[in-house]
Structures are given as C-alpha cells and as structure tokens.
N, C-alpha and C positions, 0 to 999 in steps of 0.2 A: 702213513709212511712206514714201510717195511724195511728195517735196518738188517741187512744180511751178514755184515761183518763189522766187528768192533775190535779197536786196537787195545790189546791188553797194556796195562801200565808197564810191565816189565819188558815190553817191545819198544817203547818209546826212545831209548838210547840208540837203537839200531838205525833210526830214521835221521840221525843227526849228520851221517856221513853223506856228502853229495853223490849222485849217481853219475856224474860225469863232471867235465871242467866247468868252473865258473867264470862267466863273462860279465863285464860291467858295460859293455858297448853292444847295443842290440844289432847293429850292422855287422859287427865281426862275429857274433853269434849266428846271425842268419847265413853268413858266408860259409859257415861250417854244417849248418842243419841240413838234414835230409827231409824229403816229403813223405807223408804229410806232417805237419807241425801241430801238436797239441799243447796249448799254454794252460798252465794252471796257476791262477792268482792274478788278482787285479793289477798290480804293479808290473808284473812281467807282461800281461796282455797290453797293459798301456804303452810300455816301451816298444813292444813290437808294432803296434799300431802307429805310433809316433815315428817308427822307421819306415813306415809306408807299407807294411806287411800286415795282412789278415791271416791269422792261423786258421787251419782247417777247423779247428775245434778250441774254444777257449771257455774255461770255466772260472767264473768269478763269484765272490759272495759280498762284495761291497765293503770288504775290511782288508786291512793290513796290520799285521801283529795285533790283532783283536780290536783295533780302532777303526772307525769309519774312514774310507778312503776320502781325499779331499774331491770336491765338485769336478775339477778339471779331469780326474781319473774317471770318475763316473761318466762324465759328458762324453768322454772319447769312446765308450764302448757302443759303437755304432757302425753301420756299414756291413753288418753279417747278413747272409741270406736268411737266416732263420734264428729266432730267440726262443729258448725253452727254459721254463722254471721248473726247478725240482727242489724237493727238500732232502737234506742230508745233515745228520747231526755232527757236532765236534766229535772227533775221535771215531766216527763210524762212516760205513759206506752204505747208503741206501739202494734198494732196488732200483729206484728211480734214476739215481746218478749213474748207476752201472748201465741201465738201459740207455741213458742219454750219451754215454761214452761210445757204447756200441753203434748207436744209430748215427752219432755225429761225425764219424769218419767216412761217411758217404759223399754224395755229391755236394758241391758248394762249401760254404762256411756257416758255422753254427756257434751262437754264444748261449752258453748254459749258465743261467743266473741260479746259484744255489742259496736257498733259504736255509741257513745254518753254517756249514763250513765245507769248503772244498779241497782243504789241504792234502787229504789222502788220495785224491784222484789221480795223482802222478803214477801210483803204484798199479792199479788195474789199467790205466791208459796204456802201459808198456805192454800188456797182455793182448790188446786188440789191434795194436798197430803192426804192419808189416816191418821186416828187417830193414834197417836203413832210416826208418821214420825217426822222429825227434819228439821227446817230451821236454818241454821247458818249464821250470818252476822256480820260484825264488829261494834263495838261500838267505835268511835274514841277516841284514847288515854287511853282506858280502857281495851278492849280485845275482845273476840268473844262471842256474844250472842247465847245461844242455846234455840231456840222456839220449844217447843214440841206441835204438832198439836193435839188439842182437838176440840169438837164441840164448846165450849166456845170461844176459840181462833179464830176459824173460823168465828163465828158469830160477833166477834170484828172487824176482818179484813174487813169482808163484810160490815159492818156498817160504817168503816172508808172509805172504797172504794166508798161506795154510796154517801158519801160527796164530792167526787172528782168531777171535771167538766168534762162532756163528755158523750159518748154513753155507758151507763152501760149495756144495753141490748147486744149490740155487744160485749163488753168485756167479759161478763159472757158466752155468746155463744162460743166466741173464747177459752175461758179457759175450756169449757165443763162442767160448773157448774151451 
C-alpha cells in the first residue's frame, strides 16, 4: 500500500468544523443533496440506504468512532453495482483509496470497503466531483454533514490537502485533478 498523503497532527483541529449543514434526517438531507452523492462512513451510508437511496459512491470501514459497527449496519451494505476493497491507514490517504474515488464516480454505484480508515476521504472526494454534487459524512454525536461541491469548497480542500505531508503531485494525478 502506497500512502500518498498523511495528516499532520497540527492540522487535526481544522477538520472539526463541518463543511456544510448538519442533518439528523436522511430524507431531509437527500431533498437538499445534488448528484452524484459520495457517502463517507458506515453510519451515513446506512442512513442513506435505509432512506431507500444508494449513493453513487460509498466508503466504509466497518467502524464508527473506532468501534465495530453493529451487524445491522454491516448487513445493510448491499445492492451496489460494484464492491471494491482498498487499504488506507488512519490519518492517511492511500493511492488505492484515491484511485477508488476517481473511478467510483463513473457509471452505476460503488461500495468501497476500506481496510484501515476512510475518515479523510471526504476531502479528496470534493476534488473529483462536479459543481453541485454532494459529499455526505458523519459529524460524531451530531449528525450527517452535507457538503455541496463548489469552486470555493474545492479550493479550500485543495489548500488543506496541500498542507498534508506527502507526494501531492502523485495524489492529484491519481485523483485526475
């Protein structure tokens, strides 16, 4: 596994602020969401599936708040056109995960099962999506964040990723941005 970007400890505090409004109701969130939708996290993906909606791309790692998700959540992860397994460590973004982001926003729906941790995937997901698309991720103990992709948000995420340690040129090339 090739880790292209790693989150420095001094940037962790910048990830606490949500990138959009927080929702506790999946149907209300979906009413505001643009297409395509990328879901990052098991619980977020579960809530969207329970609302009868399959995101274009869902990234899950079998955990929530570093604990294993309950069986009902794991068992709900079905009905996707494709399932891909990648490795990516906590606090890092692997080449495999970034490639899965780029490839997963094509035709159909894709479930990406991450061995490691998928938490940081929302940041590069913003870079690969068109304007108006949505990235949905969990805000612990608060709800689901709906981030709408704009040029401004894309620039913010690129600036943030530029401050990660690692091979930025390779990461952006892998993402196709």
